[in-house]
C-alpha positions as CSV (number, residue, x, y, z in Angstrom):
1,M,-96.2,74.5,-91.3
2,D,-95.4,71.2,-89.7
3,I,-91.8,69.9,-89.8
4,Q,-91.3,66.2,-90.2
5,F,-88.4,65.4,-87.9
6,T,-85.8,62.9,-88.7
7,E,-85.1,59.9,-86.5
8,E,-82.1,61.7,-85.0
9,Q,-84.1,64.9,-84.3
10,E,-86.8,62.9,-82.6
11,L,-84.2,61.2,-80.5
12,L,-82.7,64.6,-79.6
13,R,-86.1,65.9,-78.5
14,A,-86.9,62.8,-76.5
15,S,-83.5,62.9,-74.8
16,V,-83.9,66.6,-73.8
17,Q,-87.5,66.0,-72.6
18,R,-86.4,63.0,-70.4
19,L,-83.4,64.9,-68.9
20,L,-85.5,67.9,-68.0
21,R,-88.4,65.9,-66.7
22,D,-86.1,63.9,-64.4
23,Q,-83.6,66.7,-63.3
24,Y,-85.2,70.1,-63.9
25,D,-88.6,70.4,-62.4
26,F,-89.9,73.7,-61.2
27,D,-88.8,73.3,-57.6
28,T,-85.3,72.4,-58.7
29,R,-85.2,75.4,-61.0
30,R,-86.2,77.7,-58.1
31,K,-83.4,76.4,-56.0
32,I,-80.9,76.9,-58.8
33,V,-82.0,80.5,-59.3
34,A,-81.8,81.2,-55.6
35,S,-78.3,79.8,-55.3
36,E,-75.3,82.0,-54.9
37,E,-74.1,81.5,-58.5
38,G,-77.6,81.6,-60.0
39,F,-77.1,78.6,-62.4
40,S,-76.1,75.0,-62.1
41,R,-72.7,73.8,-63.3
42,K,-73.9,70.3,-62.7
43,Q,-76.8,70.7,-65.1
44,W,-74.5,72.5,-67.6
45,G,-72.2,69.4,-67.4
46,A,-75.3,67.1,-68.0
47,F,-76.2,69.2,-71.1
48,A,-72.6,68.7,-72.4
49,E,-72.6,65.0,-71.7
50,L,-75.9,64.6,-73.6
51,G,-74.4,66.4,-76.6
52,L,-76.6,69.5,-76.4
53,L,-73.7,71.9,-76.4
54,A,-72.3,70.2,-79.5
55,A,-75.6,69.8,-81.4
56,P,-75.8,73.0,-83.4
57,F,-72.1,73.1,-84.5
58,S,-70.9,71.6,-87.8
59,E,-69.0,68.3,-87.8
60,D,-65.9,70.1,-89.1
61,V,-65.4,71.8,-85.7
62,G,-66.3,68.8,-83.6
63,G,-70.1,69.4,-83.4
64,L,-73.0,67.1,-84.3
65,G,-74.1,69.1,-87.4
66,G,-77.6,69.7,-86.2
67,G,-77.7,73.4,-87.1
68,P,-80.6,75.7,-86.3
69,L,-83.2,72.9,-86.2
70,S,-81.4,71.2,-83.3
71,T,-81.3,74.6,-81.6
72,M,-85.0,75.0,-82.1
73,I,-85.7,71.5,-80.6
74,I,-83.5,72.2,-77.6
75,M,-84.7,75.7,-76.9
76,Q,-88.4,74.8,-77.2
77,E,-87.9,72.3,-74.4
78,F,-85.7,74.7,-72.4
79,G,-88.6,77.2,-72.6
80,R,-91.1,74.7,-71.3
81,H,-88.8,74.2,-68.2
82,L,-87.5,77.8,-67.8
83,V,-83.9,76.6,-68.0
84,V,-81.6,79.4,-66.9
85,E,-78.3,78.0,-68.0
86,P,-76.7,80.2,-70.7
87,F,-77.2,78.0,-73.8
88,V,-78.2,80.9,-76.1
89,E,-75.4,83.1,-74.9
90,T,-72.6,80.5,-75.0
91,V,-73.5,78.1,-77.8
92,V,-75.8,80.0,-80.2
93,I,-74.4,83.5,-79.9
94,A,-70.7,83.2,-78.9
95,G,-70.1,79.8,-80.4
96,G,-71.9,80.8,-83.6
97,L,-69.7,83.9,-83.9
98,I,-66.5,81.9,-83.4
99,E,-67.6,79.3,-85.9
100,Q,-68.7,82.0,-88.4
101,A,-65.9,84.6,-88.0
102,G,-63.0,83.0,-86.2
103,S,-59.8,81.8,-87.7
104,A,-59.0,78.1,-87.8
105,E,-56.7,78.6,-84.8
106,Q,-59.5,80.4,-82.9
107,K,-62.0,77.7,-83.6
108,Q,-59.6,75.0,-82.5
109,A,-58.7,77.0,-79.4
110,F,-62.2,78.0,-78.2
111,L,-64.9,75.7,-79.6
112,P,-63.8,72.4,-77.8
113,G,-64.2,74.2,-74.5
114,I,-67.7,75.3,-75.3
115,I,-68.7,71.8,-76.6
116,A,-67.3,70.0,-73.6
117,G,-69.0,72.4,-71.2
118,G,-65.8,73.7,-69.7
119,K,-66.1,77.3,-70.8
120,I,-68.9,79.8,-70.7
121,W,-69.1,82.8,-73.0
122,A,-71.2,86.0,-73.3
123,L,-71.6,88.7,-75.9
124,A,-71.1,92.3,-74.8
125,W,-72.7,94.5,-77.5
126,T,-75.3,96.8,-75.9
127,E,-74.4,100.3,-74.8
128,K,-76.4,103.1,-73.1
129,G,-78.5,104.8,-75.8
130,S,-77.8,102.1,-78.5
131,R,-81.5,101.1,-78.5
132,F,-81.0,97.7,-80.3
133,D,-78.7,99.2,-82.9
134,L,-75.7,97.0,-83.5
135,A,-73.8,99.9,-85.2
136,T,-74.1,102.3,-82.3
137,V,-70.8,101.7,-80.6
138,T,-68.6,104.1,-78.6
139,T,-66.3,101.5,-77.0
140,M,-62.9,102.0,-78.7
141,A,-60.2,99.6,-79.7
142,R,-56.6,100.5,-80.5
143,R,-53.7,98.4,-81.7
144,D,-51.0,97.5,-79.1
145,G,-48.3,95.3,-80.5
146,D,-49.8,92.1,-81.7
147,G,-53.1,92.7,-80.0
148,Y,-55.6,95.4,-79.1
149,L,-56.6,97.5,-76.0
150,L,-60.3,98.1,-75.4
151,A,-61.8,101.1,-73.5
152,G,-65.4,101.8,-72.9
153,E,-68.6,100.5,-71.3
154,K,-71.2,97.8,-72.1
155,T,-74.5,97.5,-70.4
156,A,-76.9,94.6,-69.6
157,V,-74.5,91.9,-70.7
158,L,-76.5,88.7,-70.1
159,A,-74.6,85.7,-68.5
160,A,-71.5,87.9,-68.1
161,P,-71.2,87.0,-64.3
162,W,-70.9,83.3,-65.3
163,A,-68.6,83.8,-68.3
164,D,-65.0,82.9,-68.7
165,Y,-64.7,84.9,-71.9
166,L,-66.5,87.8,-73.5
167,I,-66.9,88.7,-77.2
168,V,-66.9,92.5,-77.2
169,S,-67.9,94.8,-80.1
170,A,-65.6,97.9,-80.3
171,R,-64.9,100.6,-82.8
172,T,-61.6,100.5,-84.6
173,S,-62.5,103.4,-86.9
174,G,-65.4,105.8,-87.7
175,H,-67.9,107.6,-85.5
176,R,-70.5,106.4,-83.1
177,H,-73.3,105.4,-85.6
178,D,-71.1,104.4,-88.5
179,R,-71.8,100.9,-89.7
180,G,-68.2,100.4,-90.8
181,G,-65.3,100.3,-88.4
182,I,-66.8,97.9,-85.8
183,S,-64.8,94.9,-84.9
184,L,-65.2,91.9,-82.6
185,F,-62.8,91.0,-79.8
186,V,-62.2,88.1,-77.4
187,V,-61.6,89.3,-73.8
188,D,-60.8,87.3,-70.7
189,R,-63.7,88.1,-68.3
190,R,-61.3,88.1,-65.4
191,A,-58.8,90.6,-66.8
192,A,-57.5,92.9,-64.2
193,S,-58.6,96.1,-65.9
194,L,-62.2,94.9,-66.5
195,D,-64.8,95.9,-63.9
196,L,-68.0,94.0,-63.7
197,Q,-71.1,94.8,-61.7
198,S,-73.5,91.9,-61.5
199,F,-77.2,92.0,-61.1
200,K,-80.3,89.8,-61.3
201,T,-82.7,90.2,-64.2
202,I,-86.5,90.1,-63.8
203,D,-86.6,86.5,-65.0
204,G,-84.1,85.2,-62.3
205,R,-81.0,85.2,-64.5
206,R,-77.8,87.2,-64.1
207,A,-76.4,90.1,-66.2
208,A,-73.7,92.8,-65.6
209,E,-72.6,96.3,-66.4
210,I,-69.0,96.2,-67.7
211,S,-66.3,98.8,-67.8
212,L,-63.2,98.3,-69.9
213,R,-60.0,100.2,-69.1
214,D,-57.4,99.4,-71.7
215,V,-58.3,95.7,-71.5
216,R,-56.1,93.5,-73.7
217,A,-58.1,91.7,-76.4
218,Q,-57.8,89.4,-79.4
219,L,-59.4,90.3,-82.7
220,L,-62.1,87.9,-83.8
221,G,-62.7,87.9,-87.6
222,R,-61.7,90.8,-89.9
223,E,-61.2,94.3,-88.6
224,G,-64.1,96.6,-89.3
225,E,-66.5,93.9,-90.4
226,G,-68.2,93.2,-87.1
227,V,-71.7,94.5,-87.9
228,A,-72.3,91.9,-90.6
229,A,-71.2,89.1,-88.3
230,L,-73.4,90.5,-85.5
231,E,-76.4,90.7,-87.9
232,A,-76.1,87.0,-88.8
233,C,-75.7,86.2,-85.1
234,R,-78.8,88.2,-84.3
235,D,-80.9,86.2,-86.7
236,R,-79.7,82.9,-85.1
237,A,-80.3,84.2,-81.7
238,I,-83.8,85.3,-82.6
239,G,-84.5,81.8,-83.9
240,A,-83.4,80.4,-80.6
241,L,-85.4,82.9,-78.5
242,C,-88.5,82.4,-80.6
243,A,-88.3,78.6,-80.0
244,E,-87.9,79.3,-76.3
245,A,-90.9,81.6,-76.3
246,V,-93.0,79.0,-78.1
247,G,-92.2,76.5,-75.4
248,V,-93.2,79.1,-72.7
249,I,-96.5,79.8,-74.5
250,G,-97.3,76.1,-74.7
251,E,-96.8,75.7,-71.0
252,L,-98.8,78.8,-70.2
253,N,-101.7,77.4,-72.2
254,S,-101.5,74.0,-70.5
255,A,-101.4,75.5,-67.0
256,T,-104.3,77.8,-67.8
257,L,-106.4,75.0,-69.3
258,E,-105.7,72.8,-66.2
259,Y,-106.6,75.6,-63.8
260,S,-109.9,76.3,-65.7
261,K,-110.9,72.7,-65.0
262,T,-110.4,72.9,-61.3
263,R,-111.1,76.5,-60.2
264,K,-114.7,77.1,-59.3
265,Q,-116.8,80.3,-59.2
266,F,-120.5,80.3,-58.4
267,G,-120.4,76.6,-57.9
268,V,-119.1,75.7,-61.4
269,T,-115.6,75.5,-62.9
270,I,-114.5,78.7,-64.6
271,G,-113.8,76.7,-67.8
272,S,-117.6,76.3,-68.3
273,F,-117.9,80.1,-68.8
274,Q,-118.3,80.8,-72.5
275,V,-116.4,84.1,-72.5
276,L,-113.4,82.3,-70.9
277,Q,-113.6,79.5,-73.4
278,H,-113.3,82.1,-76.2
279,R,-110.2,83.4,-74.5
280,M,-108.6,80.0,-74.3
281,V,-109.4,79.4,-78.0
282,D,-107.6,82.7,-78.8
283,M,-104.6,81.5,-76.7
284,F,-104.6,78.2,-78.5
285,I,-104.6,79.9,-81.9
286,A,-101.8,82.2,-80.9
287,H,-99.7,79.2,-79.9
288,Q,-100.3,77.4,-83.2
289,E,-99.4,80.5,-85.2
290,T,-96.2,81.0,-83.2
291,L,-95.3,77.3,-83.7
292,S,-95.6,77.6,-87.4
293,L,-93.5,80.8,-87.5
294,M,-90.9,79.3,-85.4
295,Q,-90.5,76.3,-87.7
296,H,-90.5,78.5,-90.8
297,L,-87.7,80.6,-89.4
298,S,-85.6,77.7,-88.2
299,L,-85.9,76.0,-91.6
300,S,-84.9,79.3,-93.3
301,L,-81.9,79.7,-91.0
302,S,-80.9,76.1,-91.7
303,G,-81.1,76.5,-95.4
304,G,-79.4,79.9,-95.5
305,D,-82.3,81.4,-97.3
306,A,-82.2,84.9,-98.7
307,G,-84.3,87.3,-96.8
308,V,-83.9,85.4,-93.5
309,S,-83.3,88.7,-91.6
310,R,-86.7,90.0,-92.6
311,L,-88.3,86.7,-91.6
312,A,-86.5,86.8,-88.3
313,S,-87.9,90.3,-87.6
314,G,-91.4,89.2,-88.6
315,A,-91.2,86.2,-86.3
316,K,-89.7,88.2,-83.4
317,S,-92.5,90.7,-83.5
318,K,-95.4,88.3,-84.1
319,I,-94.2,85.8,-81.5
320,G,-93.4,88.6,-79.1
321,Y,-96.9,90.1,-79.3
322,A,-98.5,86.6,-79.1
323,G,-96.4,85.7,-76.1
324,K,-97.4,88.9,-74.2
325,F,-101.1,88.2,-75.0
326,V,-100.9,84.6,-73.8
327,A,-98.9,85.6,-70.7
328,D,-101.4,88.3,-69.8
329,Q,-104.4,86.0,-70.2
330,A,-102.8,83.3,-68.1
331,V,-102.1,85.7,-65.3
332,Q,-105.7,87.1,-65.5
333,F,-107.1,83.6,-65.4
334,H,-105.1,82.8,-62.2
335,G,-105.8,86.1,-60.6
336,G,-103.4,87.6,-58.0
337,M,-101.8,84.2,-57.3
338,G,-100.6,84.2,-61.0
339,M,-97.7,86.5,-60.1
340,T,-96.7,84.9,-56.9
341,D,-93.3,83.2,-56.6
342,E,-94.9,79.9,-55.7
343,L,-96.8,79.5,-59.0
344,N,-94.9,78.9,-62.2
345,V,-97.2,81.1,-64.3
346,G,-95.6,84.3,-63.0
347,H,-92.1,83.0,-63.8
348,Y,-93.2,82.2,-67.4
349,F,-94.7,85.7,-67.6
350,K,-91.4,87.3,-66.6
351,R,-89.4,85.1,-69.0
352,I,-91.6,86.2,-71.9
353,S,-91.1,89.8,-70.9
354,S,-87.4,89.3,-70.9
355,I,-87.3,87.5,-74.3
356,N,-89.3,90.3,-75.8
357,I,-86.6,92.9,-75.2
358,Q,-83.6,90.8,-76.2
359,F,-82.2,91.9,-79.6
360,G,-85.1,94.2,-80.1
361,D,-88.7,94.4,-78.9
362,P,-91.7,93.6,-81.1
363,A,-92.3,97.2,-82.0
364,Y,-88.6,97.6,-83.1
365,H,-88.9,94.5,-85.3
366,V,-92.1,95.6,-86.9
367,L,-90.3,98.8,-88.1
368,R,-87.2,96.7,-89.1
369,Y,-89.4,94.3,-91.1
370,A,-91.0,97.2,-92.9
371,Q,-87.6,98.7,-93.8
372,L,-86.2,95.4,-95.0
373,D,-89.4,94.8,-97.0
374,A,-89.1,98.2,-98.7
375,A,-85.5,97.5,-99.5
376,A,-86.2,94.0,-101.0
């Protein structure tokens, strides 16, 4: 599959490439990750000024109407440069949930802040023992006047240390594994009864363990219908993560090819060894396959195709396995220096490893694909 981009989409891609080339090289990225906050508000503002934070949203809510295809274009370039700023967490996930499930008042209240770059959001859905299951929720919500009070714990909440608001899944009825009875809530991340323990992830980003002790919250969407909204959100997030992974794979291939032309063994470049040429061909084929899958998924998300969840799981598993293969080969080509902090290959390897466990690892999505296929 080869998407023929419109003039506007080509302009978007060129603009992102130019911005990242000029302002987000590898050394700059390393300084951002090593900073106290761990991401750059200056770069986040530049993304907003360029319209990247508005690109996926519909024009009805103040966006540019680019949808999943614009997300694909942006995330592929972000993957190439290992951008750490929380575009997926804030724009794709939280912004998508607000646009999908929020009331007219909530959209008006929350989306302009996201689009302008003034507010950062994160989704708190994972719990200990949930194992990628959106319906395994023990965090409880109970009514309190016009609002709700939340009590429970969430784990590994990506971008939470940077966030102004959280979207939290909590149970308003039912038992731990029941699909029904799960609702979504908006929570002020700085609420007095919310405890947050921040930590660095393997790929240099930030996440947190969160404890909620009767935290006041605002219902997002309809009570008890949170799982359906989260499933649609997961498909969109997988589309964005797959695009990022394809960008990473492309850069790993380029770095490995360049290294094979300069590194010498036994007086000749290692790229002249036939066995290594075969490996590089396999890496190239893996990249081309993932590129096609990424485009197919993004087109299906854009068109609202039936069966998009099955395609999302298929893409997540295939691209996940391909990403691991290419990352492994790239590190082996570079030897021990491939995992040093000074070389970008190791950082790409870690990012692929992190992407592979977000919203379900490849093995989980193979099983989910089979289940959805059997139910079709």
